[in-house]
C-alpha angles and dihedrals in degrees: 000000000000125000113245113261100214118183116205107229104248095225090053092045092050091049093049091240120164130186148125139251127206112210123193121198145151111262107218126209089256094057097254126129117237131186091016114185137168112254097173137000138171121233091024118251096352098105102017100102093047090049094048092046093052093047093049091051095044126096116214140203109266096195088104090063090073126207124332087032115237129172114267137191112253136181129206130188115212116193121204112204 
């Protein structure tokens, strides 16, 4: 398990923008996120790329996959403040 390394977009930071992104992905048995996509964001498109990049680089706990382990859909909300 690796903490997400989320980079605040510089333009949004400079403008004082805040928001969130909900990313949906397939959690693989090795803890990687596959087929990541944004399902909701506010404000739209401002933080999407940063959230997707963080999720794609992250490593997640696979205990939720059960035994035997099988890929499973997952959602994650990333808040930018």
